[in-house]
N, C-alpha and C positions, 0 to 999 in steps of 0.2 A: 673765202678763207681754204673752200674743197668737202670743207665735210661736210656728209646728208644733212640737214635735221628736214624732221617732219616739220609739218603743214596740218595742224592738231584739229581738234571740231569735240563739239560740247558734246558725246553723244556716252553711251557704256561699250567702246572698245578700243577706248586709250585708259588708262588709266594711272593715278598716281602713289605715289611713297617715300618713306622718307629712307635716306640711310641708315642717318642717326641722328640724335634729338637730343632734348637740355626743357626740361619744365619743372618746376619746383612740386612738393609731393606732401601732401597731407595724409598722414596718418596715426590715428589715433593710437595710444597716450599721448604720441607728443602731444605738449602740448600748441605749438603754432609752427607752418609751413617749415619742409626742410627749400631753399632756394635751390633754382641749378641743379638738379641731377640726375645725368645722365640717362635714357630713357634708355628703349627699344625700338618700335616704328611707330607713325602717324601715317595710317591707311594699311589697305590700297586701298582707292573708293575710287568713283569716275567722274574721271574733268567734266561731264555732264552733271555731275551729283544735283539733283529736285535741289535739294536744304539749299541746297547753297546760291540758286541765282539772282535772286538778287546782289551778288557782289560778282557777277558771268559776264567780262566782256567779251560779246560775240555781237555775230555777222546774223538775225536771223534769216535776210534772205539767198547770205551767201554759203550755199552748203558744200561739204565738205565730207569724202565717204558719203554724201545723204543725210549729215546734222551739220547743222550752226555751225560758222567761221572762228577760228578764235586768236583776239584778237591780247595784242603785248599787252599787258597787266592782267589779265583775268587772274580772278583769285578762284579754287577749287571751295571757298568757300567753308561754311560751317557746316557742322557734325561731323567730320573727317575723326574714322575711330581713335581713338589712342590707347595703346600697350603702354605697358609702365613694369616694374617690377620693384615694389612690386605694386596692386591692382590698388588706391586709391579714390579718394575723395578724388581730385586735385585733374585725374585723368577726367572727367565727365567736366566740369570746366570746362578744359583747356580742347573738352569735345566740341564744345557748342558756341565755342571763338575761333575756327580754328581758320587757319590759312593752306594752301600751299598755290604760292601765284606763278604763273608763266610767264619771264622778265625780262629775253632775247626779241629781240625787234625783230622781223624783218620788210625790211626798207620800201624793196623794192615788190613785194605782196606785199598791197593792196585789198584788203577785209571791212567792208563796209569802216570806209576812208580813214581805215587806221595799217595800221603797220602790222602784219602778222602774227602773233604771239609762235616763239616755238625755243626745243632747246638743243641744249648746245651736242645734236646727235639724242643722249635722251637724259644729260644730266644737268644740273645747274638751274631744276627750279628754287626757289625761295617757302620754306617751310616757317612755317609759328614757331619759336625758343626762345628760351629768357638763356639768358637777359636781352636778347635781342635775336630778330631772325639774323636763320643762315641757309644758306642756298645748297642743301643736302639730301633737296631729291628732286628725285628722277619719275621717268613715265615708263609704263609695261604700255608695249605701243601691240596689241592683239591682234590689232586692224587699218595698217595706215598705207594708204595707196599712191596719197600726195607728198613726193618731198621737195626738199630747194637745202641752197647753199649762202648761209649770210654771208655777211661782207665780214671783212674786219673791225669795220666801222661799228656794226650794229653787235659784233660780240667788246668790243668797250663798250658802248650803249651800255649792253646790260647789263657787265660788268658795273659801270658810271651807277645805273640807278638800285643793282642791292644796295652800293656804299651808300646812298640817297638813305634808302632806306635803308640804314643799320645804323650812324648817325643820327635819322631821326631817333631811332630806337632808343643810345642810349644820352641824347638834349631829353627823349621823355620822363624813360625812367631819372632821370639827374632833376629835373626843375618842374615838372608840374605831374610825374604820378602817381607824388603823395594827394592830390587836389583829389582825389577819386576816394581813401582814409578818409579825407577830411569830411569831405562828404557826404558816406558813413554812416558816420560820429555824429553827426548832425540830424542825422535821417533815424538812424535807431534813437536816440534825445528825442528826437520829436517824435517816437512812436510809439516811443516810455510815454510821456506827457499827458498822450492822447487814450489811453488804454487805463491810467488813471484819472485822467479828468470823466472820461465813464461808469469807468467805478465808482465813483462821486454820485455822479447824477443819478446814475442807474443802477441805486444799493441795491433791489430785489434780484433784477435779470444778475446782475454782476456775480451775485450768491449763488448764485447758479450756476454760471457757469467757471465760475473760481473752482470746482471742484475739478473737472472731466479736466482743464486750462495745469493744473497744476498737478497731479496726476501725471496726464501724459509728460510735460518738461520733466520730470524732478528723474525718469526714466535716464540714465547715464549716456545712452547714441543722443537723444533728444539732445543733450545740454550740449554734448560735440556738436550736434546742430547748428542749432541756433546762436550759439555762442560761437565757432566756428566758420561750417560752409556756410547758413545762409549770409553774412558781413563779406563771408569773402566771392561770394556773390552777389553779391551787391556791388562791392568794389569790379570785379573787375568790369562786370557789364558798365558801371558809369566812365568806368577806363578806357571801357571799349567804345565807347558809344562816342567819344568826346575825341579819341584817337584816330579810329578808325574809320571815324562816318564825318571828320569836320577838319581838325588841325591835321591832322595825315594828309587827308585828298588835297587839301590846299596849298599846302609846302612844298610835299613829294612827284602833285600832279603840276605842281608849277616849275618843276626840275625840266618837267617831260613836253613842256607848254603846254599841260591841262589842265589848270589847276578847276577842280569843282568840288561841290557835296557829297557826299552821298561815295559808296563804296566799291559803285556799277554801272555799267552800263542800263538802263528800264526799258519796258516794255515785251519781256522778255513770257514765255509763256510757262507752265510744271509742267515738267514729263512731253517737252518738247525731243525728243529725243530716236530714235533709235537705238534695237540692239542688239545689228545686227553688220 
């Protein structure tokens, strides 16, 4: 293509950020989350984010600017800061399950046996959004001394991978996303039944615990948390684990020729990167 593109590393001199995103918002006293509200930014956050190491795809024995080299499909991962107007409870949930993926392969540069991952100069990182992921992430290169020029076919492959992820998001929302909600309802009813059995089985202990529990739950803020935020957290957790750790890697990984279970490579160390 003739466009200079960076060979990336899992360090702290290359940071990711979004230029546009949409997420659900939950702003009490509104009883239900507002869907797909345009927000401000996700990030900035380092490419070598220690909290996201389970979703990283990097080669520990291939160093780029002194840090592990990044493969195509690398995900900066969890705990990328999310900001919205107004700040709301869903920001914390979206931050907990965040993603920012490197989607464009560099076929003529192998890192750990896999194509290196890059951006189109600094564009087209894939970020978490509702209802589907969007290629509106960019990389901020505070230090990058290794560059390449992907082929046109590499660029087309990157667009295809993004399209597959988007299609998968749409199909998941339509056909499978409600499974998580049903599991949460089953979990909530089961938990209530267990608590009720405990009260009946141990009445003396129950009477001692009931007063403080009822006092706490009677607070309006706690009622909101228990009725809305916690079920949403449980639903998002179940949905994330089914989608991002099992079904997604099998389907979208299969398109790339590497179906798997899990969100990234394994055997990594925490805090394995340099700050300079």
